[in-house]
C-alpha positions as CSV (number, residue, x, y, z in Angstrom):
1,M,4.8,-36.8,-6.1
2,T,6.1,-37.1,-9.5
3,R,9.5,-35.5,-10.6
4,T,7.6,-33.1,-12.9
5,M,5.7,-32.1,-9.8
6,L,8.2,-31.5,-7.9
7,N,10.2,-29.3,-10.4
8,Q,7.0,-27.2,-11.1
9,K,6.9,-26.9,-7.2
10,N,10.4,-26.0,-6.9
11,K,10.1,-23.5,-9.8
12,I,6.8,-21.7,-8.0
13,L,8.9,-21.5,-4.7
14,E,11.9,-19.9,-6.3
15,W,9.5,-17.5,-8.0
16,H,7.9,-16.5,-4.7
17,K,11.3,-16.1,-3.2
18,G,12.4,-13.9,-5.9
19,R,9.1,-11.7,-5.7
20,I,9.7,-11.4,-2.0
21,N,13.4,-10.4,-2.3
22,W,12.4,-7.9,-5.0
23,F,9.8,-6.5,-2.3
24,K,12.3,-6.0,0.5
25,R,14.8,-4.4,-1.8
26,K,12.1,-2.1,-2.9
27,T,10.6,-1.0,0.0
28,G,13.9,-1.4,2.1
29,I,11.8,-3.6,4.8
30,S,13.6,-5.9,6.9
31,D,12.9,-9.4,7.7
32,Y,11.2,-8.8,10.9
33,G,9.2,-6.1,9.0
34,L,8.3,-8.1,6.5
35,L,6.7,-10.6,9.1
36,W,4.7,-7.8,10.6
37,Y,3.6,-6.5,7.2
38,T,2.3,-9.9,6.5
39,F,0.7,-10.2,9.8
40,F,-1.4,-6.8,9.1
41,K,-2.3,-8.4,5.8
42,G,-3.8,-11.3,7.1
43,V,-5.8,-9.4,9.6
44,L,-6.9,-7.1,6.8
45,I,-7.8,-9.7,4.6
46,G,-9.5,-11.9,7.7
47,A,-11.3,-8.7,8.6
48,V,-12.5,-8.2,4.9
49,I,-13.7,-11.9,4.7
50,I,-15.7,-11.2,8.0
51,L,-17.5,-8.1,6.6
52,L,-18.4,-9.6,3.3
53,T,-19.9,-12.6,4.6
54,G,-23.2,-11.2,5.4
55,C,-25.4,-8.0,5.5
56,G,-25.9,-8.1,9.4
57,T,-21.8,-8.6,10.1
58,L,-20.8,-5.1,9.3
59,P,-22.8,-3.3,12.0
60,A,-22.0,-5.9,14.6
61,V,-18.2,-5.2,14.0
62,V,-18.3,-1.6,13.5
63,G,-21.0,-0.7,16.0
64,T,-24.7,-1.5,17.1
65,S,-26.1,1.5,16.6
66,A,-27.2,3.0,13.5
67,S,-25.3,6.1,14.0
68,T,-22.0,4.2,14.1
69,Y,-22.5,2.9,10.8
70,E,-23.9,6.1,9.3
71,S,-20.6,7.6,10.4
72,Y,-18.7,4.6,9.1
73,K,-20.2,5.1,5.6
74,T,-20.0,9.1,5.7
75,I,-16.2,8.5,6.1
76,T,-15.8,6.1,3.6
77,F,-17.8,8.4,1.3
78,V,-15.5,11.5,2.1
79,K,-12.1,9.6,1.6
80,G,-13.5,8.2,-1.8
81,G,-14.5,11.8,-3.0
82,V,-11.3,13.3,-1.5
83,D,-9.2,10.5,-3.7
84,L,-11.0,11.2,-6.8
85,S,-10.6,14.8,-6.7
86,L,-6.8,14.3,-5.6
87,A,-6.3,11.8,-8.6
88,A,-8.1,13.7,-11.1
89,N,-6.0,16.7,-10.6
90,G,-2.9,14.4,-10.9
91,E,-2.2,14.4,-7.1
92,K,-1.5,11.3,-4.9
93,T,-4.3,9.7,-3.0
94,I,-4.5,9.2,0.8
95,D,-3.4,5.7,0.2
96,D,-0.4,6.7,-2.1
97,R,0.8,9.0,1.0
98,V,0.4,6.4,3.3
99,L,2.5,3.9,1.2
100,S,5.2,6.7,0.7
101,K,5.3,7.6,4.5
102,I,5.7,4.0,5.4
103,T,8.4,3.1,2.7
104,G,10.0,6.4,2.3
105,Y,9.9,6.3,-1.2
106,D,7.8,8.3,-4.1
107,C,4.6,5.9,-4.5
108,K,1.8,6.2,-6.5
109,I,-0.6,3.1,-6.9
110,R,-1.7,4.2,-10.3
111,R,1.7,4.0,-12.1
112,V,1.0,0.3,-12.1
113,L,-1.3,0.8,-15.4
114,D,1.2,2.4,-17.2
115,E,4.4,1.3,-16.2
116,G,4.0,-2.1,-14.2
117,I,4.3,-3.2,-10.5
118,E,7.8,-2.4,-10.5
119,A,7.1,1.3,-10.9
120,V,4.8,1.9,-8.0
121,C,7.5,3.3,-5.8
122,Q,10.2,5.1,-7.2
123,E,13.1,7.2,-5.6
124,L,12.8,10.7,-3.9
125,K,13.8,13.2,-6.4
126,I,14.9,16.0,-4.2
127,K,14.5,19.7,-5.9
128,S,16.9,22.3,-5.1
129,I,15.1,25.5,-4.9
130,N,18.1,27.9,-6.0
131,P,21.4,26.0,-6.1
132,N,23.3,29.4,-6.5
133,I,22.4,30.8,-3.2
134,D,25.8,31.0,-0.9
135,N,25.0,30.4,2.7
136,K,28.2,31.9,4.2
137,D,26.3,35.1,4.6
138,K,23.7,33.4,6.9
139,K,24.7,33.2,10.7
């Protein structure tokens, strides 16, 4: 490898390490948790590749009967409809709720369109209903 290629490779590696550290800081995930995250991400990507490689593959993976595949399609369409209605009303989608539960932050994936990738998950804002209530009277 030439010196220029090595410098370019090192720049890419440093950039990638920086993105990993940013993700760990943003989500509060440990090194061990990050390993599990990447494992499941790889399994999911592999499953998607398997499902997209042929028309006959999906029924074989989800089940051999037509009713199993129809159930899968029905669940997928219902989830899509629920997500669409939630997003149309400014609410969090199912994916947003799952990501928020996992990370402990207020996550909305659609924030990436307006504010960039760093804005997807933000600190939770806890609102006090009535800060003037005196709790001394309660037993």
